Residue frames as qw, qx, qy, qz and C-alpha x, y, z in Angstrom:
[[0.430, 0.132, 0.096, 0.888, -108.22, -39.57, 27.50],
 [0.022, 0.879, 0.428, -0.210, -109.50, -36.15, 28.50],
 [0.450, 0.416, 0.146, 0.776, -108.68, -33.13, 26.46],
 [0.153, -0.488, -0.314, 0.800, -108.50, -29.65, 27.99],
 [0.321, 0.772, 0.288, -0.466, -110.38, -26.76, 26.60],
 [0.731, 0.435, 0.381, 0.362, -109.94, -26.63, 22.85],
 [0.133, 0.982, -0.024, 0.128, -108.89, -22.92, 22.96],
 [0.498, -0.718, 0.463, 0.150, -105.76, -23.88, 24.85],
 [0.763, 0.025, 0.578, 0.290, -104.95, -26.62, 22.49],
 [0.507, 0.791, 0.255, 0.230, -105.52, -24.18, 19.57],
 [0.126, -0.962, 0.237, 0.044, -103.20, -21.72, 21.22],
 [0.658, -0.410, 0.578, 0.252, -100.49, -24.40, 21.29],
 [0.689, 0.382, 0.554, 0.269, -101.16, -25.19, 17.64],
 [0.338, 0.915, 0.148, 0.162, -101.05, -21.71, 16.39],
 [0.190, -0.905, 0.381, 0.010, -97.72, -21.06, 18.19],
 [0.934, -0.099, 0.291, 0.184, -96.18, -24.24, 17.14],
 [0.624, 0.732, -0.086, 0.260, -94.02, -22.44, 14.60],
 [0.281, -0.846, 0.430, -0.140, -91.55, -21.57, 17.39],
 [0.588, -0.402, 0.701, 0.029, -90.36, -25.13, 17.43],
 [0.654, 0.196, 0.714, 0.157, -91.45, -26.52, 14.16],
 [0.330, 0.143, 0.529, 0.768, -90.74, -24.02, 11.46],
 [0.128, -0.195, -0.302, -0.924, -93.66, -22.16, 9.71],
 [0.501, -0.051, 0.416, -0.757, -96.36, -23.55, 11.96],
 [0.233, 0.149, 0.961, 0.017, -98.83, -26.41, 11.82],
 [0.384, 0.012, -0.402, -0.831, -101.85, -26.61, 9.48],
 [0.583, 0.051, 0.633, -0.507, -105.16, -28.00, 10.59],
 [0.204, 0.079, -0.865, -0.452, -106.30, -31.13, 8.50],
 [0.657, -0.336, -0.494, -0.460, -109.03, -32.54, 10.64],
 [0.375, -0.421, 0.629, -0.536, -109.84, -34.37, 13.77],
 [0.665, 0.010, -0.725, -0.181, -110.30, -37.89, 14.93],
 [0.675, -0.477, -0.542, 0.155, -111.90, -38.88, 18.24],
 [0.524, -0.783, -0.149, 0.299, -109.73, -37.29, 20.88],
 [0.561, -0.247, 0.300, 0.731, -106.91, -36.06, 18.52],
 [0.338, 0.850, -0.038, -0.401, -106.50, -33.11, 16.26],
 [0.798, 0.210, 0.381, 0.417, -104.92, -34.10, 12.87],
 [0.027, -0.906, 0.145, 0.396, -102.36, -31.53, 11.69],
 [0.785, 0.521, 0.015, 0.335, -99.79, -30.97, 8.85],
 [0.447, -0.750, 0.173, 0.456, -96.26, -29.79, 9.66],
 [0.590, 0.800, -0.102, 0.040, -94.74, -28.00, 6.53],
 [0.064, -0.810, 0.581, -0.040, -91.36, -27.91, 8.25],
 [0.525, -0.260, 0.810, 0.018, -91.31, -31.80, 8.27],
 [0.016, 0.086, -0.818, -0.569, -91.98, -32.19, 4.50],
 [0.606, -0.124, -0.178, -0.765, -95.78, -31.84, 5.11],
 [0.289, -0.023, -0.935, 0.204, -95.69, -34.70, 7.59],
 [0.578, -0.508, -0.248, -0.588, -99.04, -35.33, 9.28],
 [0.232, 0.105, -0.779, 0.573, -99.52, -35.83, 13.01],
 [0.445, -0.700, -0.496, -0.257, -102.03, -36.07, 15.72],
 [0.188, 0.298, -0.463, 0.813, -101.95, -33.81, 18.66],
 [0.546, -0.620, -0.529, -0.197, -103.76, -33.94, 22.01],
 [0.021, 0.530, -0.469, 0.706, -103.54, -32.20, 25.27],
 [0.627, -0.319, -0.708, 0.064, -104.01, -34.10, 28.58],
 [0.488, -0.825, -0.232, -0.165, -105.10, -33.34, 32.14],
 [0.735, -0.421, -0.002, 0.532, -101.49, -33.43, 33.44],
 [0.024, 0.897, -0.127, -0.424, -100.72, -30.46, 31.08],
 [0.476, -0.242, 0.677, 0.507, -98.90, -32.59, 28.51],
 [0.587, 0.635, -0.122, -0.487, -99.16, -31.74, 24.84],
 [0.631, -0.156, 0.733, 0.199, -98.56, -34.92, 22.91],
 [0.560, 0.609, -0.299, -0.476, -97.78, -35.20, 19.15],
 [0.674, -0.085, 0.711, 0.185, -97.42, -38.46, 17.29],
 [0.565, 0.742, 0.023, -0.361, -96.57, -38.13, 13.66],
 [0.837, 0.249, 0.289, 0.392, -94.38, -38.61, 10.52],
 [0.139, -0.785, 0.282, 0.533, -91.37, -36.67, 9.45],
 [0.837, 0.501, 0.216, 0.037, -91.22, -36.93, 5.69],
 [0.216, 0.876, -0.431, 0.025, -87.89, -35.12, 5.52],
 [0.145, -0.530, 0.830, -0.095, -86.14, -38.06, 7.37],
 [0.667, 0.006, -0.670, -0.327, -88.71, -40.87, 6.67],
 [0.235, -0.001, -0.827, 0.511, -89.06, -41.40, 10.45],
 [0.399, -0.695, -0.482, -0.355, -91.86, -41.20, 12.91],
 [0.172, 0.320, -0.463, 0.809, -91.94, -39.37, 16.31],
 [0.451, -0.701, -0.551, 0.040, -93.48, -38.94, 19.60],
 [0.280, 0.304, -0.273, 0.869, -93.04, -35.49, 21.09],
 [0.466, -0.665, -0.572, 0.113, -94.28, -34.44, 24.42],
 [0.124, 0.509, -0.193, 0.830, -94.26, -30.92, 25.99],
 [0.551, -0.655, -0.517, 0.013, -95.02, -30.31, 29.72],
 [0.030, -0.833, 0.176, -0.523, -94.48, -27.24, 31.85],
 [0.776, -0.592, 0.160, -0.146, -93.84, -29.50, 34.92],
 [0.940, 0.165, -0.080, 0.286, -90.65, -30.91, 33.39],
 [0.475, -0.787, 0.143, 0.368, -88.39, -28.07, 34.56],
 [0.034, 0.771, -0.494, -0.401, -84.98, -27.51, 33.03],
 [0.857, 0.237, 0.415, 0.192, -84.48, -29.40, 29.79],
 [0.228, -0.555, 0.419, 0.682, -81.50, -28.41, 27.62],
 [0.648, 0.664, 0.013, -0.373, -82.52, -27.59, 24.03],
 [0.618, 0.622, -0.472, -0.087, -80.84, -30.11, 21.78],
 [0.204, -0.456, 0.831, -0.244, -79.50, -32.35, 24.59],
 [0.678, -0.028, -0.674, -0.291, -80.21, -36.09, 24.50],
 [0.506, -0.363, 0.551, -0.556, -81.72, -37.86, 27.40],
 [0.206, 0.018, -0.973, -0.102, -82.06, -41.66, 27.96],
 [0.615, -0.085, 0.197, -0.758, -85.66, -42.63, 28.38],
 [0.008, -0.109, -0.991, -0.071, -87.77, -45.78, 28.69],
 [0.528, 0.041, 0.117, -0.840, -91.40, -46.19, 28.12],
 [0.248, 0.125, 0.960, -0.043, -94.04, -48.82, 28.11],
 [0.518, 0.015, -0.343, -0.784, -96.93, -49.46, 25.84],
 [0.865, -0.251, -0.130, -0.414, -99.46, -51.54, 27.89],
 [0.773, -0.544, 0.327, -0.019, -96.57, -52.76, 29.97],
 [0.874, 0.291, 0.122, 0.369, -94.25, -53.77, 27.01],
 [0.420, -0.767, 0.125, 0.468, -90.84, -51.92, 27.63],
 [0.672, 0.614, 0.089, 0.405, -88.82, -49.93, 25.13],
 [0.458, -0.618, 0.046, 0.637, -85.68, -47.94, 25.58],
 [0.485, 0.717, 0.282, 0.414, -84.67, -44.93, 23.53],
 [0.390, -0.183, -0.075, 0.899, -83.27, -41.53, 23.50],
 [0.116, 0.874, 0.471, -0.022, -85.21, -38.25, 23.63],
 [0.411, 0.280, 0.068, 0.865, -83.92, -34.86, 22.33],
 [0.114, -0.615, -0.479, 0.616, -84.76, -31.86, 24.48],
 [0.174, 0.336, 0.383, 0.843, -86.69, -28.90, 22.91],
 [0.050, 0.403, 0.514, -0.756, -88.96, -26.14, 23.74],
 [0.053, 0.559, 0.621, 0.547, -92.30, -24.83, 22.38],
 [0.218, -0.770, -0.114, -0.588, -93.06, -21.31, 23.60],
 [0.103, -0.560, 0.612, -0.549, -90.77, -21.71, 26.66],
 [0.866, -0.240, 0.287, -0.331, -92.44, -25.12, 27.55],
 [0.194, -0.476, 0.850, 0.117, -89.91, -27.96, 27.86],
 [0.902, 0.213, 0.029, -0.374, -90.35, -31.05, 25.75],
 [0.427, -0.339, 0.811, 0.213, -88.75, -34.31, 24.54],
 [0.671, 0.504, -0.267, -0.474, -88.71, -35.61, 21.01],
 [0.609, -0.222, 0.759, 0.059, -88.44, -39.36, 20.39],
 [0.602, 0.482, -0.323, -0.549, -87.98, -40.51, 16.83],
 [0.639, -0.084, 0.765, 0.022, -88.14, -44.00, 15.39],
 [0.275, 0.429, -0.554, -0.658, -87.87, -45.50, 11.92],
 [0.044, 0.077, 0.995, 0.034, -89.93, -48.63, 12.42],
 [0.411, -0.167, -0.363, -0.819, -93.35, -48.42, 10.83],
 [0.593, -0.338, -0.729, -0.057, -94.51, -51.39, 12.89],
 [0.311, -0.258, -0.547, 0.733, -93.76, -49.44, 16.18],
 [0.184, -0.062, -0.108, -0.975, -95.82, -46.55, 14.79],
 [0.638, -0.257, -0.442, -0.575, -98.96, -48.68, 14.38],
 [0.512, -0.169, -0.756, 0.370, -98.04, -50.53, 17.72],
 [0.004, 0.046, 0.361, -0.931, -98.77, -47.28, 19.48],
 [0.482, -0.095, -0.255, -0.833, -102.17, -47.19, 17.84],
 [0.693, -0.144, -0.666, -0.236, -103.06, -50.62, 19.14],
 [0.409, -0.095, -0.701, 0.576, -102.29, -49.92, 22.71],
 [0.342, -0.793, -0.491, -0.117, -104.23, -48.39, 25.64],
 [0.434, -0.891, 0.026, 0.132, -101.58, -46.66, 27.76],
 [0.653, 0.510, -0.213, 0.518, -98.23, -45.14, 27.13],
 [0.558, -0.822, -0.007, 0.115, -96.01, -44.41, 30.11],
 [0.581, 0.634, -0.262, 0.438, -92.59, -42.69, 29.88],
 [0.727, -0.643, -0.057, 0.234, -89.75, -42.76, 32.31],
 [0.427, 0.756, -0.321, 0.379, -86.52, -40.86, 32.84],
 [0.113, 0.450, -0.704, 0.537, -83.92, -41.95, 35.30],
 [0.239, -0.179, -0.933, 0.199, -86.42, -44.52, 36.61],
 [0.162, 0.399, 0.504, -0.749, -89.11, -41.89, 37.37],
 [0.284, 0.615, 0.704, 0.214, -92.43, -41.71, 35.58],
 [0.103, -0.281, 0.075, 0.951, -92.67, -38.41, 33.73],
 [0.471, 0.153, -0.254, -0.831, -95.77, -39.12, 31.68],
 [0.202, 0.153, 0.967, -0.018, -98.70, -41.66, 31.58],
 [0.416, 0.224, -0.136, -0.871, -101.49, -41.16, 28.88],
 [0.652, 0.308, 0.660, -0.208, -104.51, -43.03, 27.87],
 [0.097, -0.258, 0.667, 0.692, -104.25, -43.88, 24.19],
 [0.406, 0.522, 0.726, -0.187, -107.92, -44.22, 23.60],
 [0.433, 0.848, 0.185, -0.244, -108.78, -43.17, 20.02],
 [0.230, -0.654, 0.552, 0.463, -105.11, -43.35, 18.85],
 [0.511, 0.144, 0.782, 0.325, -105.91, -46.10, 16.27],
 [0.320, 0.821, 0.471, 0.040, -108.53, -43.82, 14.58],
 [0.073, -0.941, 0.132, 0.303, -106.15, -40.84, 14.91],
 [0.385, -0.468, 0.661, 0.443, -103.19, -42.63, 13.35],
 [0.501, 0.383, 0.735, 0.251, -105.33, -43.86, 10.50],
 [0.229, 0.941, 0.235, -0.087, -106.35, -40.34, 9.88],
 [0.275, -0.741, 0.432, 0.435, -102.61, -39.47, 9.80],
 [0.466, -0.031, 0.774, 0.427, -102.08, -42.05, 7.07],
 [0.372, 0.737, 0.551, 0.119, -105.06, -40.60, 5.09],
 [0.051, -0.953, 0.057, 0.293, -103.67, -37.14, 5.61],
 [0.415, -0.515, 0.599, 0.451, -100.24, -38.35, 4.48],
 [0.511, 0.296, 0.731, 0.342, -101.62, -39.96, 1.32],
 [0.244, 0.901, 0.357, -0.024, -103.20, -36.59, 0.39],
 [0.222, -0.858, 0.263, 0.381, -99.74, -34.94, 0.65],
 [0.720, 0.646, -0.225, -0.116, -98.50, -37.02, -2.28]]
């Protein structure tokens, strides 16, 4: 996994309030991921990383709903309707999953939010090496999950601190 310049990632972080309430708060860092707190999600903790393809990826916990999520933003995705749902499939090291993504925007950058309520799935992401996402049979994202185990362990530590 390669992160782009930290200033660009910080710019996304500081402007996150446009999509996620009052903005994200820095908690720490773990390997390739920044660890953040989202006050708009009940002080849910998350990891965030930016990838060479321009994707900004967030994996975290929504304490308001008791669910987990993977949210991805990418300028190359074109027209996504805010609030619309899209059928998606993705693989974790080749194991396939189907789901639904909700369209959203972060500072005019289109994105997709995928929620899940299975804790085992959350930790399954941490144990994998590659996540690939598809829409209408076309690959829209493929990322290296190196360092995700340490990142999600930091998310759990962060979450414990939130009470």
